C-alpha positions as CSV (number, residue, x, y, z in Angstrom):
1,M,-72.1,-22.0,-18.0
2,P,-73.0,-25.6,-17.4
3,K,-73.6,-26.2,-21.2
4,N,-70.8,-24.1,-22.7
5,K,-68.4,-25.6,-25.1
6,E,-64.6,-25.5,-24.7
7,V,-63.9,-21.8,-25.0
8,P,-61.4,-20.1,-22.6
9,F,-63.3,-16.8,-22.3
10,A,-66.5,-18.3,-21.0
11,A,-65.3,-20.9,-18.5
12,M,-63.5,-21.4,-15.3
13,I,-59.8,-21.0,-16.2
14,I,-57.5,-22.7,-13.8
15,P,-53.8,-21.8,-13.9
16,W,-52.8,-25.4,-14.5
17,A,-53.1,-26.7,-18.0
18,W,-54.2,-30.3,-17.2
19,I,-57.9,-29.6,-18.1
20,I,-57.2,-27.9,-21.5
21,G,-56.5,-31.1,-23.4
22,N,-59.2,-33.3,-21.8
23,K,-62.7,-32.4,-22.9
24,N,-64.4,-34.6,-20.2
25,S,-62.5,-32.9,-17.4
26,W,-63.2,-29.5,-19.0
27,N,-66.9,-30.2,-19.1
28,E,-67.1,-31.8,-15.7
29,I,-65.2,-28.9,-14.0
30,N,-67.2,-26.2,-15.7
31,R,-70.5,-27.8,-15.0
32,F,-69.7,-28.1,-11.4
33,T,-68.4,-24.5,-11.3
34,G,-71.5,-23.2,-13.1
35,K,-73.8,-24.8,-10.5
36,M,-71.6,-23.5,-7.7
37,W,-71.6,-19.9,-9.0
38,F,-75.4,-20.0,-9.6
39,F,-76.3,-21.1,-6.1
40,G,-73.5,-19.0,-4.5
41,G,-74.9,-16.0,-6.4
42,I,-78.4,-16.6,-5.1
43,A,-77.0,-16.9,-1.6
44,I,-75.2,-13.6,-2.0
45,V,-78.3,-11.8,-3.4
46,L,-80.3,-13.1,-0.4
47,T,-77.8,-11.6,2.0
48,V,-78.3,-8.2,0.5
49,F,-81.6,-7.8,2.3
50,C,-79.9,-8.3,5.7
51,Q,-78.7,-5.2,7.5
52,S,-76.0,-6.7,9.7
53,I,-72.3,-6.1,9.1
54,A,-71.7,-9.9,9.6
55,F,-73.3,-10.5,6.3
56,V,-70.4,-8.7,4.6
57,F,-68.1,-11.3,6.0
58,I,-70.5,-14.1,4.9
59,D,-70.5,-12.7,1.4
60,M,-66.7,-12.5,1.2
61,T,-66.5,-16.1,2.5
62,L,-69.0,-17.3,-0.1
63,I,-67.0,-15.5,-2.9
64,I,-63.8,-17.1,-1.7
65,L,-65.4,-20.6,-1.5
66,M,-66.9,-20.1,-5.0
67,I,-63.3,-19.6,-6.3
68,V,-61.4,-22.1,-4.2
69,I,-63.7,-25.2,-4.2
70,P,-63.7,-25.5,-8.0
71,I,-59.9,-25.3,-8.1
72,I,-59.7,-28.1,-5.4
73,Y,-62.3,-30.1,-7.4
74,A,-60.2,-29.7,-10.6
75,Y,-57.1,-30.8,-8.8
76,G,-58.9,-33.9,-7.4
77,L,-60.1,-34.8,-10.9
78,K,-56.5,-34.5,-12.2
79,R,-55.3,-36.9,-9.5
80,K,-58.1,-39.3,-10.3
81,V,-57.4,-39.4,-14.0
């Protein structure tokens, strides 16, 4: 995802339309999101090998963070521009 062009079906789609018209914001947000999903996915895969129920909550927290942090990042970019 870090090198995708502006196509809505292969990118982080945020409900607000401020990034659609700005290619720099689109690229910056999706590169950040791609790196976040990559490393978050590795962390989730590594927790599969643990047998504790606590790791279910860790996985859910990671998934929520992987969704929420890029949205906050996009909003911060909008405020900066």
